[in-house]
C-alpha positions in Angstrom: 0.2 -0.1 0.1 2.4 2.7 1.5 5.7 3.4 -0.8 8.6 2.7 1.1 10.9 6.0 0.6 15.1 7.1 -0.1 17.4 7.4 2.8 17.8 10.9 4.2 21.7 11.2 4.7 23.4 14.9 4.2 26.5 15.9 4.8 28.4 16.3 7.9 28.1 20.5 7.5 24.5 20.2 6.6 23.2 18.2 9.5 22.9 21.5 12.4 19.0 21.6 12.6 18.3 25.5 12.3 21.0 25.5 9.5 18.4 22.8 8.1 15.6 25.3 9.4 17.1 28.4 7.7 18.3 27.1 4.5 15.0 25.8 3.1 14.4 29.1 2.8 17.3 32.1 3.4 20.0 32.7 1.7 21.3 31.5 -1.7 18.4 29.4 -2.3 15.3 31.7 -2.9 17.8 32.7 -6.2 18.1 29.4 -6.8 14.8 28.3 -6.8 13.7 31.3 -7.6 16.1 30.7 -11.1 15.0 27.4 -12.0 11.3 27.9 -11.5 11.2 30.6 -13.8 9.4 28.8 -16.5 6.9 27.6 -14.6 6.0 30.4 -12.5 6.0 32.5 -16.2 1.9 30.3 -17.0 0.7 30.6 -13.5 -2.8 31.6 -13.6 -3.6 33.5 -10.3 -6.8 31.2 -9.6 -10.1 32.5 -7.5 -11.2 29.8 -4.7 -15.1 29.6 -3.4 -15.2 27.6 -0.5 -17.6 27.7 2.6 -17.0 28.2 6.2 -20.3 27.9 8.8 -22.2 28.2 6.0 -20.9 32.0 5.0 -18.2 31.9 1.3 -14.9 32.7 1.4 -12.3 32.9 -0.7 -9.3 31.1 -1.6 -6.1 33.1 -4.1 -4.2 29.7 -5.5 -1.7 29.9 -8.6 -2.4 27.2 -10.5 0.6 25.9 -12.8 -0.8 24.3 -15.6 2.4 22.1 -17.1 2.7 21.5 -21.0 1.4 18.7 -21.2 -2.1 16.8 -20.9 -1.8 14.4 -18.3 -4.4 14.3 -15.3 -2.1 14.8 -12.5 -2.5 17.2 -10.0 -0.8 18.1 -6.5 -2.0 20.8 -3.9 0.5 22.8 -1.7 0.2 24.5 1.4 2.7 26.2 2.2 3.4 27.0 6.0 2.0 29.4 8.8 2.6 32.8 7.8 3.7 31.3 4.5 2.6 31.6 1.3 2.1 29.7 -1.9 4.9 31.6 -3.2 7.0 29.8 -0.6 11.3 29.1 -1.4 10.1 25.4 -0.2 6.9 25.5 -1.8 7.9 26.2 -5.3 11.1 24.1 -5.2 8.5 21.4 -4.7 6.2 22.7 -7.1 9.0 23.4 -9.6 10.1 19.5 -9.2 6.6 18.0 -10.0 5.8 20.0 -12.6 8.6 19.4 -14.5 7.5 15.5 -13.6 4.2 16.5 -15.8 1.7 17.3 -13.1 -0.1 20.3 -13.2 0.2 21.7 -9.3 -2.3 24.5 -7.0 -0.7 26.4 -4.0 -3.0 27.2 -2.4 -2.4 30.4 -0.5 -4.7 29.7 3.5 -7.2 33.2 4.4 -5.0 36.0 5.2 -1.4 34.3 3.5 0.2 35.4 0.2 -2.0 39.2 -1.6 -5.2 38.1 0.4 -6.0 40.2 3.0 -8.4 41.4 1.4 -10.4 38.3 0.2 -12.8 38.0 3.6 -13.9 40.5 6.7 -12.2 38.4 8.9 -9.2 36.4 9.8 -7.2 33.8 9.3 -7.1 30.8 12.3 -5.4 27.1 12.0 -8.8 25.2 12.5 -9.9 26.4 9.0 -9.6 23.8 7.6 -13.3 23.1 6.4 -13.0 26.0 3.9 -9.7 24.9 2.7 -11.1 22.2 2.1 -14.3 23.7 0.0 -12.3 25.7 -1.8 -10.2 22.6 -3.4 -13.7 20.6 -3.9 -14.3 24.5 -5.8 -11.1 23.7 -8.3 -11.3 20.2 -9.1 -15.2 20.7 -9.9 -13.8 23.7 -12.6 -10.6 21.9 -13.8 -11.3 17.4 -13.1 -8.8 15.6 -12.9 -8.1 11.9 -12.3 -5.2 11.6 -10.1 -5.4 14.1 -6.3 -2.1 14.1 -4.3 -2.4 16.5 -1.2 0.5 17.9 0.3 1.2 20.3 3.6 4.6 21.7 5.2 4.4 22.6 9.2 0.8 23.8 9.4 -0.2 23.2 6.0 1.0 19.6 6.9 -1.6 19.2 9.6 -4.2 21.5 6.9 -4.0 18.6 5.4 -4.3 15.5 7.6 -7.1 17.1 9.4 -8.9 17.1 5.7 -7.5 14.2 4.1 -9.4 12.2 7.4 -13.0 14.9 7.1 -12.9 15.2 3.6 -10.4 13.2 1.3 -13.0 10.4 0.2 -15.3 13.2 -0.7 -12.7 14.7 -2.8 -11.0 11.3 -4.1 -7.1 12.4 -3.2 -5.3 10.2 -4.3 -2.5 10.4 -1.8 -1.5 12.8 0.8 1.8 13.6 2.6 2.7 16.4 5.5 6.2 17.5 5.7 6.5 18.7 9.7 3.7 18.9 10.9 2.3 20.3 14.6 0.6 17.1 16.2 0.3 19.3 19.6 -0.1 23.2 18.2 0.6 24.4 22.0 4.1 22.3 22.5 4.9 24.1 18.8 4.4 27.2 20.4 6.2 26.7 23.2 9.9 25.2 21.7 9.2 28.8 19.0 9.2 31.3 22.5 12.4 28.9 23.9 14.1 30.6 20.1 14.6 34.0 20.1 15.1 32.8 16.4 11.8 31.5 16.2 10.6 33.5 18.8 11.3 37.1 17.2 10.4 35.8 13.8 7.0 34.6 13.4 6.2 37.1 16.3 6.6 40.1 14.1 5.4 38.1 10.8 2.3 37.7 12.4 1.8 40.7 14.2 2.2 42.7 10.1 -0.3 40.3 9.4 -3.2 41.3 11.3 -1.4 45.1 11.2 -2.1 43.5 7.3 -6.2 43.1 7.9 -6.6 45.9 9.4 -6.2 48.3 7.3 -8.4 47.0 5.3 -10.7 45.9 7.3 -10.3 48.4 10.7 -13.8 47.3 12.4 -12.5 44.2 13.5 -11.0 46.3 16.1 -12.8 48.8 16.2 -10.1 51.7 14.5 -8.8 50.8 16.6 -4.9 49.8 16.0 -2.9 46.6 16.8 -1.6 46.8 20.3 2.2 46.2 20.5 3.2 42.5 21.8 6.5 41.9 23.7 5.5 37.6 22.8 3.8 34.9 21.1 1.4 34.0 24.7 0.9 38.0 25.3 -0.4 38.4 21.2 -2.3 34.7 21.4 -3.8 36.1 24.4 -5.4 38.8 23.6 -6.1 37.4 19.2 -7.9 33.9 20.5 -10.5 35.9 22.5 -10.8 38.8 20.5 -10.5 37.3 16.8 -11.7 34.0 17.0 -14.7 31.5 18.4 -12.2 30.2 21.3 -11.9 31.8 24.4 -8.9 30.9 25.3 -5.9 30.0 23.3 -5.7 26.1 25.7 -9.0 25.0 23.4 -7.1 27.0 20.3 -5.0 25.0 20.1 -6.8 21.4 21.3 -9.2 22.2 18.3 -6.5 21.7 15.5 -4.4 19.1 17.4 -3.9 15.6 15.4 -3.2 13.6 19.0 -5.7 10.7 19.8 -8.5 9.3 17.1 -8.4 12.5 15.1 -6.8 11.1 12.4 -9.2 7.7 13.1 -11.6 8.2 9.0 -8.7 8.5 7.3 -9.2 6.0 4.4 -6.7 7.2 1.5 -3.2 5.8 1.5 -1.6 9.3 4.0 2.7 10.0 4.7 3.7 12.0 7.6 7.1 12.6 8.0 9.0 14.5 10.3 12.7 14.7 11.8 13.9 13.8 15.3 15.8 16.8 15.2 12.9 19.9 14.3 13.6 22.4 16.7 10.0 23.8 16.9 7.6 20.3 16.3 8.8 18.2 18.9 8.7 14.4 17.9 8.3 13.4 21.2 4.7 14.8 20.4 3.3 11.4 18.3 3.7 9.6 20.4 -0.2 11.0 20.6 -1.3 10.3 17.7 -3.4 6.9 17.3 -2.2 5.9 14.1 -5.0 4.2 12.0 -3.8 2.6 9.7 -3.4 4.3 5.9 -0.8 6.8 8.2 2.6 5.8 7.4 5.0 8.0 9.6 9.0 8.7 8.8 11.2 9.4 11.0 15.0 10.6 10.1 17.7 11.2 11.7 18.3 15.2 10.8 16.7 17.2 8.4 15.3 19.8 10.6 11.9 21.9 10.8 10.9 21.1 7.5 14.3 21.7 6.1 15.6 17.8 4.2 18.7 19.8 2.7 20.4 16.3 1.1 23.2 18.1 -1.1 25.3 21.2 -1.2 23.1 22.2 -4.2 21.0 22.5 -1.9 18.4 20.1 -3.3 15.2 19.1 -1.1 15.2 15.3 -0.7 12.0 16.3 0.1 10.6 17.0 -3.5 11.7 13.5 -4.6 10.0 12.7 -1.4 6.5 13.9 -3.3 7.5 12.5 -6.2 8.2 8.7 -4.8 5.0 9.1 -3.2 2.5 10.5 -5.7 4.4 7.9 -9.0 3.3 5.4 -6.2 0.6 5.7 -6.1 -2.0 6.0 -9.0 -5.0 5.2 -10.5 -8.9 4.7 -7.5 -7.5 6.1 -4.3 -7.9 2.7 -2.6 -9.7 3.7 1.1 -9.5 1.5 4.3 -11.8 -0.8 5.0 -14.9 0.5 7.6 
């Protein structure tokens, strides 16, 4: 049913977890990936997709990269928190698959990329329903026989929830999640432990909320976003102000993957992570009840969504996605009920 993935054996000089995490999106790699994917992005079509959240219409922005050959294979890619459909790691994976003949849908979560103006309420991490709806809208317009979904970090968390909740109704063929948070509360604690990650996400999230308020000032009664010194403080303000949850603990639990959250998986699904991930603790996998359709792959090295396998800055996870998607073709396999 599942396929075996190639081993990840980076050279000794690339085995530091923080270096792996940063190299994926910083340094020379953004320029390198942008150059390699120029042919793909030149053909890219911005697309507005329709979803629903609580019965209310939602619009999500996506980029459709159609291969220059007819095919029935679509790879749907979801970025991580504060990333976008144009993040380096997503472009790298998209271009790798595109060159193998896959059509690509790079889907932005709400309030990511250039989409702050599309909806009058803010993003939060529980909104998998609207993402599934947007995918369904795209597939209704552009039917494909083989439909693959992959996500990174928070996008991987979304992908796993969508696979469990809507995988059969969307007729997904296979799903992969790279370094998804299993227990979001623990992931937040790990981010807070490292100044680099803590400051990055605090600045990025504060900036995103400020952009949202620029378009919809009524969300905070025309007041500016207060200044926060920590992610904890911002979370404690954000959750009761902009979500239906009373506190951060309730909010984190609402999109956690632990326990039987993935029990309804009926399609081949992969969770790929590393022992040295500085943001998502690998120990959280112990809280996950693993259904038969879920294959968990844990590497010794790789950092958080890094998996840079050589000094040419090639991505092992790109190869993993192509291995998974090429292995699973034809009618989706469903687990017995």
